[in-house]
Structures are given as C-alpha cells and as structure tokens.
DODOSE-843436 format. One record per atom (N, C-alpha, C): x, y, z. Coordinates in pm, whole numbers, padded with zeros to 5 digits, always signed. Layout:
N
XYZ
...
END
This chain:
370
-24750+24781+07541
-24858+24691+07638
-24794+24553+07674
-24747+24496+07553
-24678+24345+07571
-24593+24322+07633
-24487+24416+07620
-24356+24431+07690
-24357+24466+07841
-24470+24532+07859
-24507+24572+08005
-24586+24460+08085
-24638+24374+08025
-24732+24257+08072
-24621+24159+08084
-24546+24132+08003
-24420+24023+08004
-24328+24081+08125
-24309+24198+08156
-24212+24219+08251
-24264+24220+08391
-24383+24216+08384
-24466+24239+08534
-24468+24082+08576
-24513+24005+08471
-24508+23863+08454
-24347+23788+08532
-24263+23813+08459
-24145+23786+08466
-24118+23823+08614
-24115+23934+08679
-24082+23994+08806
-24155+23934+08900
-24279+23932+08900
-24380+23918+09001
-24393+23762+08994
-24379+23693+08916
-24400+23534+08948
-24253+23450+08897
-24171+23528+08859
-24075+23439+08845
-24058+23350+08752
-24106+23378+08605
-24107+23326+08503
-23992+23344+08413
-23961+23276+08352
-23884+23273+08202
-23955+23362+08080
-23880+23446+08010
-23954+23485+07889
-24056+23433+07811
-24013+23278+07807
-24087+23203+07752
-24208+23164+07824
-24212+23139+07927
-24317+23117+08012
-24409+23199+08026
-24338+23324+08027
-24429+23452+08050
-24526+23461+07955
-24452+23460+07803
-24549+23464+07680
-24646+23347+07676
-24627+23252+07731
-24714+23130+07697
-24827+23174+07825
-24827+23223+07917
-24917+23250+07981
-24973+23387+07978
-24924+23472+07889
-24982+23565+07864
-25081+23561+07743
-25087+23457+07653
-25128+23442+07521
-25220+23288+07566
-25327+23300+07471
-25412+23184+07492
-25346+23087+07400
-25441+22929+07428
-25383+22828+07349
-25371+22837+07184
-25425+22929+07139
-25422+22950+07024
-25305+23028+06942
-25243+23067+07071
-25115+23193+07038
-25172+23319+07020
-25290+23326+07036
-25346+23503+07023
-25372+23530+07174
-25354+23662+07179
-25369+23742+07301
-25495+23741+07337
-25553+23677+07447
-25711+23685+07497
-25734+23795+07564
-25641+23865+07652
-25661+24023+07738
-25540+24085+07736
-25598+24192+07761
-25511+24305+07783
-25449+24307+07912
-25525+24249+08004
-25444+24267+08125
-25326+24132+08145
-25294+24146+08291
-25162+24075+08291
-25245+23927+08331
-25386+23886+08381
-25427+23805+08420
-25510+23737+08292
-25434+23617+08281
-25492+23570+08136
-25637+23457+08203
-25749+23502+08194
-25863+23435+08254
-25878+23303+08150
-25865+23306+08035
-25864+23176+07949
-25764+23073+07993
-25652+23111+08030
-25555+22989+08055
-25569+22982+08217
-25632+23077+08273
-25658+23017+08435
-25764+22908+08410
-25853+22914+08364
-25956+22830+08336
-25933+22691+08289
-25877+22730+08181
-25798+22573+08150
-25699+22504+08225
-25631+22573+08324
-25528+22517+08413
-25632+22467+08532
-25744+22528+08546
-25826+22493+08676
-25874+22342+08665
-25927+22398+08544
-26017+22244+08515
-25928+22142+08491
-25789+22133+08437
-25699+22039+08426
-25652+21974+08577
-25671+22082+08663
-25642+22027+08820
-25748+21974+08889
-25865+21959+08805
-25960+21870+08883
-25978+21751+08777
-25893+21724+08693
-25912+21586+08626
-25946+21448+08683
-25911+21471+08802
-26000+21353+08871
-26139+21324+08891
-26213+21416+08872
-26345+21422+08886
-26436+21335+08770
-26506+21281+08838
-26596+21174+08730
-26628+21252+08621
-26682+21176+08519
-26761+21240+08380
-26827+21386+08386
-26963+21374+08440
-27041+21453+08481
-27001+21592+08556
-26910+21530+08661
-26872+21645+08757
-26788+21737+08648
-26690+21692+08593
-26598+21763+08500
-26687+21805+08396
-26788+21767+08351
-26875+21834+08244
-26937+21964+08297
-26982+21937+08424
-27035+22075+08515
-26917+22183+08518
-26825+22128+08550
-26704+22246+08589
-26697+22310+08489
-26648+22254+08370
-26652+22293+08228
-26714+22417+08189
-26860+22393+08229
-26984+22452+08174
-26966+22603+08285
-26907+22594+08391
-26917+22676+08483
-26791+22786+08465
-26715+22723+08426
-26566+22810+08366
-26612+22870+08262
-26681+22814+08170
-26705+22896+08028
-26796+23001+08101
-26905+22965+08167
-26973+23099+08201
-26892+23206+08270
-26800+23157+08376
-26688+23260+08430
-26617+23343+08331
-26590+23303+08211
-26505+23362+08081
-26630+23458+08025
-26754+23419+08034
-26858+23484+07957
-26893+23614+08052
-26877+23615+08178
-26901+23744+08258
-26810+23809+08233
-26661+23765+08246
-26556+23843+08285
-26530+23901+08116
-26580+23853+08021
-26541+23914+07886
-26674+24024+07863
-26779+23996+07923
-26906+24107+07899
-26877+24234+07942
-26878+24335+07865
-26892+24470+07902
-27005+24520+07979
-27006+24587+08080
-26872+24625+08181
-26822+24513+08223
-26666+24478+08216
-26607+24376+08277
-26607+24374+08437
-26623+24274+08508
-26620+24261+08644
-26454+24322+08675
-26487+24379+08806
-26331+24452+08857
-26299+24404+08988
-26359+24285+09048
-26328+24224+09154
-26402+24107+09178
-26375+23962+09260
-26445+23875+09261
-26616+23901+09294
-26609+23990+09424
-26777+24043+09437
-26835+24055+09339
-26798+24138+09213
-26879+24207+09126
-26881+24075+09009
-26783+24018+08986
-26798+23915+08889
-26882+23793+08965
-26926+23751+09082
-27015+23685+09147
-27144+23715+09153
-27158+23849+09168
-27299+23907+09157
-27339+23910+09027
-27252+23957+08899
-27299+23948+08765
-27308+23822+08708
-27252+23694+08784
-27292+23567+08739
-27407+23515+08813
-27429+23541+08897
-27556+23507+08982
-27693+23597+08878
-27677+23727+08855
-27782+23779+08808
-27814+23721+08641
-27688+23677+08580
-27715+23603+08427
-27734+23454+08462
-27700+23350+08538
-27721+23224+08543
-27819+23172+08619
-27824+23247+08772
-27918+23187+08854
-28026+23242+08837
-28075+23324+08764
-28216+23386+08720
-28281+23346+08590
-28243+23219+08508
-28263+23155+08424
-28394+23087+08442
-28488+23056+08375
-28599+22985+08416
-28621+22872+08272
-28704+22775+08294
-28711+22665+08199
-28824+22744+08137
-28797+22735+07985
-28887+22787+07882
-28986+22699+07831
-28968+22562+07851
-29079+22469+07805
-29102+22355+07910
-29193+22235+07890
-29190+22160+07993
-29301+22160+08109
-29278+22055+08178
-29380+22091+08312
-29348+22196+08370
-29193+22220+08387
-29109+22322+08472
-29125+22476+08397
-29201+22494+08303
-29217+22604+08244
-29235+22759+08318
-29168+22824+08303
-29156+22945+08395
-29112+22986+08567
-29043+22816+08585
-28974+22787+08696
-28825+22822+08691
-28779+22896+08809
-28626+22888+08794
-28537+22760+08767
-28431+22763+08657
-28377+22642+08681
-28284+22617+08793
-28261+22722+08856
-28163+22725+08986
-28274+22760+09081
-28354+22697+09187
-28435+22744+09244
-28344+22831+09353
-28414+22905+09452
-28365+22961+09545
-28307+22894+09676
-28199+22886+09703
-28099+22851+09825
-28092+22680+09774
-28107+22646+09629
-28090+22497+09595
-27937+22474+09580
-27951+22326+09559
-27795+22280+09517
-27742+22359+09407
-27817+22355+09338
-27741+22420+09198
-27684+22542+09216
-27722+22647+09267
-27664+22752+09291
-27535+22754+09430
-27562+22643+09502
-27446+22614+09582
-27323+22573+09520
-27384+22467+09420
-27242+22388+09345
-27179+22502+09276
-27244+22575+09199
-27204+22720+09114
-27119+22808+09168
-27167+22812+09274
-27101+22920+09358
-26970+22873+09425
-26953+22758+09466
-26854+22657+09544
-26736+22686+09434
-26770+22628+09301
-26676+22600+09197
-26623+22760+09164
-26709+22836+09148
-26653+23005+09113
-26558+23017+09238
-26585+23020+09366
-26510+23031+09479
-26354+22966+09448
-26372+22840+09427
-26245+22747+09400
-26171+22800+09291
-26229+22861+09188
-26158+22886+09063
-26110+23012+09128
-26137+23100+09186
-26101+23226+09185
-25972+23231+09310
-25981+23121+09392
-25899+23108+09509
-25749+23050+09401
-25785+22936+09326
-25689+22895+09241
-25623+23027+09160
-25688+23078+09102
-25649+23220+09014
-25571+23308+09083
-25581+23335+09238
-25499+23401+09329
-25362+23377+09350
-25372+23226+09401
-25277+23128+09382
-25156+23116+09293
-25225+23140+09189
-25138+23146+09051
-25078+23301+09017
-25111+23368+09108
-25072+23526+09064
-25190+23639+09026
-25318+23620+09016
-25397+23709+08995
-25404+23794+09130
-25466+23919+09119
-25475+24041+09231
-25563+23943+09333
-25517+23999+09463
-25628+23928+09559
-25760+24008+09573
-25796+24102+09499
-25926+24153+09488
-26030+24037+09420
-25977+23968+09361
-26047+23836+09284
-26132+23762+09396
-26083+23749+09522
-26138+23687+09618
-26256+23685+09658
-26347+23608+09675
-26477+23642+09702
-26471+23659+09856
-26571+23768+09893
-26551+23822+10036
-26600+23679+10121
-26505+23705+10255
-26518+23570+10335
-26622+23611+10430
-26731+23507+10488
-26837+23534+10544
-26767+23551+10695
-26687+23669+10742
-26632+23657+10865
-26725+23781+10929
-26818+23849+10894
-26901+23948+10953
-27017+23938+10900
-27131+23979+10947
-27281+23971+10910
-27318+24043+10791
-27257+24141+10731
-27257+24205+10613
-27244+24078+10507
-27121+24023+10509
-27072+23932+10429
-27145+23813+10434
-27197+23759+10501
-27270+23672+10538
-27401+23651+10468
-27451+23804+10487
-27576+23829+10436
-27559+23847+10284
-27454+23874+10240
-27437+23913+10083
-27427+23785+10014
-27360+23657+10095
-27358+23531+10030
-27513+23460+10026
-27595+23503+10122
-27728+23439+10143
-27814+23521+10011
-27777+23631+10006
-27864+23684+09861
-27812+23624+09777
-27661+23603+09743
-27610+23528+09605
-27710+23383+09577
-27692+23338+09699
-27749+23175+09677
-27893+23201+09714
-27995+23303+09731
-28099+23287+09729
-28188+23234+09878
-28082+23239+09981
-28144+23158+10105
-28190+23256+10213
-28320+23212+10241
-28420+23316+10301
-28385+23278+10472
-28439+23323+10552
-28420+23310+10685
-28447+23139+10710
-28324+23073+10784
-28311+22922+10781
-28408+22873+10906
-28524+22775+10812
-28638+22716+10879
-28580+22624+10985
-28646+22644+11113
-28583+22537+11219
-28611+22393+11165
-28512+22324+11197
-28521+22141+11161
-28608+22096+11274
-28710+22049+11204
-28811+21967+11307
-28757+21821+11322
-28835+21768+11452
-28795+21606+11453
-28900+21530+11369
-28814+21406+11349
-28910+21302+11264
-28954+21224+11393
-29106+21217+11407
-29140+21156+11522
-29155+20985+11516
-29165+20917+11601
-29192+20754+11584
-29254+20730+11479
-29402+20752+11476
-29486+20699+11373
-29416+20757+11238
-29393+20875+11197
-29343+20918+11090
-29193+20823+11062
-29120+20805+11164
-29015+20742+11098
-29044+20570+11066
-29128+20529+11142
-29169+20383+11125
-29236+20389+10973
-29305+20486+10920
-29339+20469+10790
-29289+20489+10699
-29148+20582+10717
-29064+20585+10627
-28982+20494+10617
-28945+20415+10729
-28881+20286+10711
-28964+20167+10630
-29091+20181+10635
-29168+20089+10567
-29161+20118+10428
-29165+20253+10393
-29168+20312+10270
-29028+20254+10203
-28919+20278+10251
-28776+20253+10192
-28788+20092+10182
-28849+20028+10255
-28858+19856+10236
-28904+19821+10147
-29021+19877+10133
-29142+19887+10003
-29078+19886+09877
-28962+20011+09851
-28914+20023+09744
-28773+19949+09716
-28749+19865+09801
-28594+19786+09797
-28500+19916+09826
-28542+20002+09902
-28400+20099+09895
-28338+20055+10039
-28295+19938+10032
-28235+19868+10139
-28089+19896+10216
-28034+19987+10121
-27869+20054+10174
-27946+20191+10236
-28013+20257+10163
-28089+20392+10215
-28158+20354+10367
-28230+20275+10360
-28287+20216+10482
-28170+20200+10604
-28080+20118+10549
-27971+20105+10658
-27936+20270+10716
-27867+20323+10629
-27853+20463+10666
-27933+20559+10768
-28050+20539+10715
-28154+20605+10797
-28177+20536+10926
-28165+20425+10922
-28193+20354+11049
-28095+20365+11163
-27974+20378+11124
-27863+20384+11175
-27847+20528+11283
-27887+20634+11186
-27861+20752+11215
-27994+20761+11322
-28135+20728+11284
-28257+20746+11348
-28262+20681+11473
-28215+20569+11478
-28247+20488+11591
-28105+20457+11683
-27997+20536+11666
-27886+20550+11746
-27853+20707+11759
-27937+20809+11721
-27913+20947+11745
-27816+21015+11688
-27763+20932+11573
-27633+20969+11528
-27661+21107+11427
-27537+21206+11425
-27544+21320+11323
-27513+21248+11184
-27564+21320+11059
-27536+21241+10971
-27387+21227+10955
-27307+21323+10977
-27159+21296+10957
-27070+21199+11049
-27143+21129+11123
-27100+21039+11207
-27116+20892+11141
-27184+20919+11050
-27173+20759+10961
-27019+20778+10933
-26934+20844+10902
-26795+20845+10877
-26710+20792+10998
-26748+20790+11088
-26649+20757+11241
-26715+20653+11304
-26800+20544+11244
-26844+20419+11312
-26755+20316+11350
-26781+20254+11478
-26703+20128+11484
-26778+20049+11569
-26763+19905+11552
-26856+19812+11635
-26768+19735+11688
-26775+19702+11804
-26703+19625+11901
-26789+19539+11964
-26794+19381+11971
-26873+19299+12060
-27028+19314+12035
-27055+19394+11924
-27192+19408+11894
-27235+19538+11939
-27138+19632+11997
-27160+19763+12037
-27103+19853+11933
-27207+19957+11923
-27158+20067+11835
-27110+20195+11901
-26981+20212+11857
-26922+20328+11909
-26877+20450+11794
-26882+20582+11839
-26892+20668+11742
-26749+20765+11754
-26718+20775+11675
-26570+20867+11684
-26619+21036+11659
-26521+21121+11712
-26548+21286+11719
-26552+21344+11556
-26636+21406+11534
-26615+21486+11408
-26602+21601+11392
-26577+21667+11518
-26568+21790+11554
-26393+21860+11463
-26403+21959+11416
-26301+21991+11352
-26228+22103+11408
-26078+22036+11474
-26026+22158+11552
-25865+22154+11526
-25814+22239+11438
-25652+22192+11403
-25583+22239+11533
-25622+22282+11619
-25512+22287+11749
-25507+22162+11843
-25610+22053+11792
-25592+21940+11890
-25506+21860+11825
-25445+21783+11937
-25319+21696+11872
-25357+21563+11881
-25443+21509+11953
-25516+21389+11961
-25692+21387+11946
-25728+21289+11868
-25833+21253+11859
-25942+21219+11978
-26043+21294+12034
-26122+21272+12139
-26186+21113+12118
-26188+21078+12230
-26240+20910+12250
-26354+20858+12188
-26375+20754+12132
-26515+20685+12063
-26596+20664+12184
-26721+20716+12156
-26810+20686+12244
-26909+20608+12224
-27016+20563+12341
-27101+20455+12297
-27230+20498+12258
-27297+20438+12172
-27422+20495+12104
-27511+20359+12140
-27648+20386+12184
-27725+20258+12222
-27864+20328+12131
-27911+20218+12073
-28046+20210+11987
-28179+20268+12055
-28242+20348+12044
-28357+20347+12099
-28496+20304+11980
-28489+20196+12006
-28599+20111+11909
-28706+20165+11931
-28785+20136+11804
-28931+20183+11808
-29010+20070+11866
-29132+20090+11923
-29232+19961+11966
-29267+19851+11845
-29282+19931+11718
-29329+19830+11610
-29191+19733+11586
-29079+19795+11598
-28964+19700+11529
-28878+19716+11651
-28887+19576+11758
-28799+19566+11862
-28680+19510+11793
-28557+19560+11881
-28438+19496+11839
-28384+19536+11697
-28441+19625+11610
-28425+19682+11471
-28279+19726+11492
-28260+19810+11597
-28116+19892+11631
-27999+19738+11581
-28023+19672+11668
-27919+19533+11682
-27903+19469+11546
-28010+19457+11512
-28039+19386+11349
-27961+19472+11254
-27994+19585+11243
-27897+19695+11144
-27772+19688+11189
-27743+19700+11356
-27574+19698+11357
-27520+19547+11317
-27593+19467+11336
-27522+19321+11270
-27489+19312+11113
-27587+19355+11052
-27572+19392+10910
-27490+19456+10853
-27484+19588+10919
-27356+19676+10901
-27206+19624+10920
-27208+19558+11039
-27113+19502+11069
-27049+19401+10987
-27160+19280+10938
-27098+19179+10853
-27025+19235+10723
-27148+19335+10679
-27097+19385+10527
-27192+19341+10429
-27299+19242+10484
-27407+19200+10411
-27463+19290+10354
-27491+19395+10400
-27565+19531+10353
-27481+19663+10384
-27460+19745+10285
-27388+19838+10306
-27462+19976+10298
-27377+20109+10353
-27429+20201+10334
-27450+20240+10158
-27540+20324+10113
-27561+20367+09979
-27385+20377+09893
-27388+20368+09781
-27250+20413+09724
-27207+20548+09724
-27316+20648+09709
-27296+20776+09749
-27226+20844+09888
-27301+20762+09978
-27259+20791+10125
-27116+20726+10151
-27092+20621+10104
-26980+20548+10103
-26850+20627+10039
-26875+20717+09917
-26786+20788+09871
-26763+20911+09950
-26877+20975+09999
-26868+21078+10068
-26769+21059+10182
-26769+20972+10242
-26743+20896+10371
-26559+20919+10352
-26532+20835+10240
-26403+20848+10216
-26334+20993+10211
-26420+21076+10140
-26369+21236+10120
-26364+21313+10259
-26438+21248+10368
-26445+21306+10497
-26344+21302+10570
-26303+21417+10661
-26185+21376+10753
-26190+21538+10844
-26065+21517+10932
-26049+21628+10998
-26027+21768+10917
-25941+21762+10812
-25888+21856+10758
-26050+21907+10640
-26100+21821+10575
-26235+21859+10495
-26377+21865+10558
-26349+21852+10668
-26510+21828+10768
-26552+21697+10732
-26701+21680+10785
-26762+21578+10793
-26920+21596+10732
-26950+21715+10667
-27065+21747+10609
-27104+21699+10505
-27018+21626+10426
-27044+21540+10283
-27144+21431+10305
-27115+21343+10391
-27226+21220+10414
-27368+21260+10441
-27352+21387+10499
-27515+21416+10519
-27579+21468+10388
-27476+21559+10303
-27514+21605+10200
-27579+21475+10124
-27473+21391+10088
-27510+21286+09982
-27637+21203+10018
-27663+21200+10163
-27799+21133+10236
-27908+21225+10185
-27883+21361+10201
-28004+21427+10188
-28055+21404+10024
-27936+21423+09940
-27988+21381+09795
-28051+21241+09746
-27987+21138+09797
-28100+21026+09819
-28209+21053+09876
-28229+21085+09982
-28382+21108+10039
-28485+21199+09954
-28417+21298+09906
-28494+21388+09836
-28548+21335+09683
-28504+21219+09656
-28545+21168+09525
-28670+21044+09546
-28674+21040+09696
-28759+20932+09749
-28893+20987+09752
-29023+20888+09692
-29154+20964+09693
-29180+20988+09815
-29168+20908+09923
-29233+20922+10078
-29187+21041+10137
-29045+21025+10137
-28928+21147+10188
-28996+21268+10144
-29040+21289+09975
-29107+21446+09966
-29207+21462+10017
-29292+21351+10027
-29445+21378+10060
-29415+21417+10229
-29332+21369+10323
-29313+21425+10461
-29274+21549+10443
-29164+21596+10351
-29123+21713+10358
-29250+21845+10337
-29335+21756+10270
-29450+21868+10226
-29504+21893+10366
-29571+21777+10441
-29623+21793+10566
-29556+21849+10679
-29434+21832+10672
-29332+21888+10790
-29228+21981+10738
-29258+22125+10743
-29140+22203+10676
-29027+22205+10775
-28917+22211+10728
-28800+22209+10815
-28740+22052+10841
-28766+21979+10764
-28766+21851+10764
-28625+21817+10698
-28498+21752+10756
-28383+21733+10710
-28320+21622+10743
-28214+21571+10699
-28134+21468+10745
-28129+21435+10899
-28117+21578+10952
-28076+21607+11098
-28177+21573+11177
-28344+21582+11138
-28424+21564+11151
-28459+21401+11248
-28386+21330+11177
-28350+21186+11243
-28309+21188+11403
-28197+21295+11400
-28149+21273+11542
-28259+21350+11641
-28305+21495+11563
-28394+21550+11631
-28491+21471+11698
-28529+21363+11624
-28616+21296+11670
-28570+21176+11741
-28457+21123+11759
-28397+21059+11880
-28437+21126+12021
-28401+21261+12011
-28442+21345+12117
-28576+21343+12168
-28681+21356+12051
-28827+21353+12116
-28842+21250+12156
-28832+21110+12096
-28871+20998+12152
-28832+21004+12287
-28686+21007+12292
-28633+21025+12468
-28743+21088+12573
-28790+21204+12537
-28881+21266+12623
-29026+21270+12609
-29053+21205+12498
-29212+21249+12447
-29301+21131+12423
-29213+21025+12413
-29308+20922+12360
-29275+20758+12438
-29263+20802+12568
-29269+20694+12660
-29316+20738+12791
-29413+20687+12857
-29458+20689+12980
-29355+20718+13107
-29227+20665+13035
-29109+20670+13159
-28973+20740+13068
-28993+20890+13045
-28905+20931+12958
-28762+20948+13043
-28665+20946+12925
-28515+20950+12986
-28471+21104+13070
-28400+21085+13170
-28359+21202+13215
-28288+21303+13135
-28259+21422+13168
-28179+21504+13068
-28057+21441+13044
-27992+21408+13179
-27855+21359+13163
-27841+21220+13070
-27944+21166+13082
-27929+21030+13041
-27905+21026+12885
-28034+21124+12857
-28063+21176+12701
-27938+21217+12632
-27863+21331+12736
-27738+21380+12679
-27622+21302+12643
-27610+21199+12761
-27507+21087+12703
-27534+21029+12614
-27677+20979+12592
-27708+20896+12445
-27666+20971+12328
-27669+21091+12347
-27658+21166+12215
-27519+21213+12193
-27446+21228+12302
-27286+21240+12320
-27290+21377+12307
-27340+21476+12388
-27308+21618+12413
-27347+21633+12545
-27315+21750+12588
-27343+21807+12753
-27468+21842+12757
-27501+21804+12917
-27651+21813+12963
-27696+21990+12933
-27605+22093+12929
-27665+22228+12898
-27688+22216+12728
-27590+22183+12669
-27635+22157+12513
-27764+22100+12492
-27804+21980+12554
-27960+21922+12520
-28057+21991+12602
-28031+22099+12696
-28124+22133+12750
-28161+22285+12647
-28066+22328+12591
-28066+22449+12507
-28136+22401+12409
-28101+22300+12348
-28198+22283+12216
-28290+22162+12204
-28328+22124+12344
-28446+22030+12363
-28535+22087+12506
-28519+22202+12518
-28564+22250+12663
-28708+22242+12641
-28795+22279+12555
-28898+22316+12537
-28995+22183+12546
-28899+22070+12489
-28977+21934+12495
-28967+21866+12616
-28838+21880+12690
-28795+21863+12825
-28902+21884+12920
-28916+22041+12896
-29008+22120+13001
-29145+22057+13002
-29200+22030+12878
-29320+21984+12839
-29353+21820+12926
-29233+21760+12897
-29280+21628+12929
-29263+21608+13098
-29157+21694+13140
-29142+21694+13310
-29288+21742+13351
-29330+21826+13290
-29461+21913+13348
-29577+21775+13325
-29589+21682+13233
-29709+21598+13215
-29666+21497+13343
-29530+21468+13362
-29482+21368+13441
-29527+21418+13605
-29502+21534+13612
-29523+21589+13737
-29682+21595+13758
-29775+21649+13662
-29912+21651+13710
-29947+21528+13718
-29927+21383+13644
-29977+21269+13653
-29906+21224+13813
-29818+21266+13857
-29747+21217+13974
-29871+21283+14101
-29891+21391+14057
-29967+21499+14171
-30115+21429+14175
-30170+21400+14053
-30289+21345+14037
-30320+21180+14118
-30211+21115+14098
-30183+20990+14163
-30196+21001+14323
-30116+21119+14359
-30092+21142+14505
-30241+21170+14559
-30311+21252+14508
-30423+21290+14532
-30523+21157+14565
-30521+21089+14447
-30609+20955+14470
-30555+20877+14599
-30413+20866+14615
-30381+20779+14709
-30434+20879+14893
-30438+20999+14871
-30520+21106+15000
-30625+21047+15010
-30705+21073+14889
-30849+21053+14914
-30899+20908+14967
-30810+20799+14930
-30831+20646+14950
-30827+20662+15131
END
C-alpha cells in the first residue's frame, strides 16, 4: 500500500521519494491515512498559508480545520466535498448553547455570519487541497445552477431573501442622533456619507474629493474591461433638520480629522477589482449590528440592512418633498440608468407622481371655479 501511494505521489505530483514520503505521513512520522491525500498535512499547510491573519482569525481557522479533520476521520468517511460539507453542517451548525441566557439557541443561527465564515473557510481549504493534488471531487458544488444555489442556501440556513427596505428620513435622523449620543463618530461618518450621498456601501472604497465635491469611482467587477469607468459626481440630499450636513461630513472626511471606522478602512484596503467591493459593506454591517439603536430599528423594520441607506436616498428623492426629483435626475444622482431606477423604485415613483398629478388637478379645478 505504501509503495503504491509513493508511486502515485511521485508520478502525479512530480515529487522526489523523500518529498513523497514526507507528504504521505504526518508531522509525527506516523501514517495518518491510507489514502494518497493526507488531510492532516494539507490542513497544516493551509493554516500556514494563512499565517498573515490576525490572532483571533487564525485561531478560528485552526478550529475549523480541526473540525474538517474530525468529519473526515469519522466513519462513514465523506466521499467528496459535498458530502464533507453536509456532514460538517450537520455536526457543527446545529450545536446549541447548553447554559446561559442563550440556552437552547443555535450557536450558529440560520443564515448567520458564523455559518458563512465556516462555509467559506472549508471551501477555501478544499480548493487549496485540490491545488495541491487532491482529487477534484473534493471541490464544493459551484452555484452555477438553481439546484446548487439551493443546496448552498440549505447548508447556510438561508430562507427566501427579505426585500431590503428603505431607511426613511425621520429614521435616519434618529439614527444619526443615536450615533452622536454614543460618541460613535466614525460610524456616523460612514452612515452619513452613504445615506446623504446615496452611496452603495462598497463605494466607500472608491471616493475622491475635489474642490469640495464628492466623486465616486466604479466598483463593478469586469475582467474583460481594460479601463476603469470615469468617476461620477455624488451630491448630498440633506435632511431638513440637518442642513449642509453632507458638506460638513465631506469636509471632515477630506481633511482626515474624522476617519471611517478602522474595520471599514481595513476592508477597503482588501477591496479591488479582483477581490470585489463587498467587504466594506460587511464590516459596516457588523458595526451597526452591535449598536443598540440599529438593533431596535431592525426589529421595527424587517429587511433593514446597510443598503437601506441607499434605498432611503431614493425614497427621499420621490416621497419626502413637495417637489420630488424626476426619475432621470434621481437616477443620475444615484449613478445608474433611468430604467434601472424605475425597475427598483417604480412603485414609489408611481405613487409620488400620482399624488403630484392629483394635486395639480385639484389646483386646476380651483382656478376654473374662480
């Protein structure tokens, strides 16, 4: 068996005899598995490859790799990546708190960040393993069709997605007040820039200020593009109770006297065309989820998320003024096409336009009567 394994390693991976033997056995010198793929060595190598992680992140990674080995060594052993992930989820995603105020609750709630991080680390490890010679059957199913997408949702415990709702003007005003009261100044800056300028959360990574004006770069990932799109102007839609607040926040941001939260800045550093721009939004969500007033807002508004600030911008464009923005103007302010704007915000636009139309009609009746 050992000779057969060594021969396979030498031929398929172009290893020397000494390298093949080192790969086949564990760090203690004892053979850990009869298969050619030595999962113990692979998990050690994967952890070492992520050595740049900060302390807690690395500890979490080591825990998840230990879990992978537990599942792999538990009979009946998994036969492929899909099988391994399903057994991993069954074993660890369903654990509950045994004591304390959370007794009886899942340690990793359905659709929560804990499940997502475990899934992503297992997925990254299996890709690493295959890159080192493990059979391709160990890759997780790619969500290229409805069946695989649903499989992933089932693993993560994701139910039908709740539609993101807009954060309206009064709610935004109270949130900004609460952030100010708790001295969460950096978080307030991030929220204020997104909400008042109608930004996508990821656009925090591509902001520039010129002559006191805000310009937003492109964050769409397109490997076929040879040139980045031009930066587009963003203009603040201030709240009635906070006139010129957009300009004030922009001046603070440009001067560096007030910075974005550290976790958001770190996420921005890791963002880019190849890695995507979702990290700043995730970092912002984590910070908001820890704030008591945001927690209260989420209870009152199902579907609230960092994207609600941008939706709220659109809502205020059409619904919170006696002189609503036109579709074309609002679309320009939000840096997308008019048909895209109508598709996502059409119901609000229609209602706004209907109200305005009725008001004009009644005003006309008064004139005729006079």
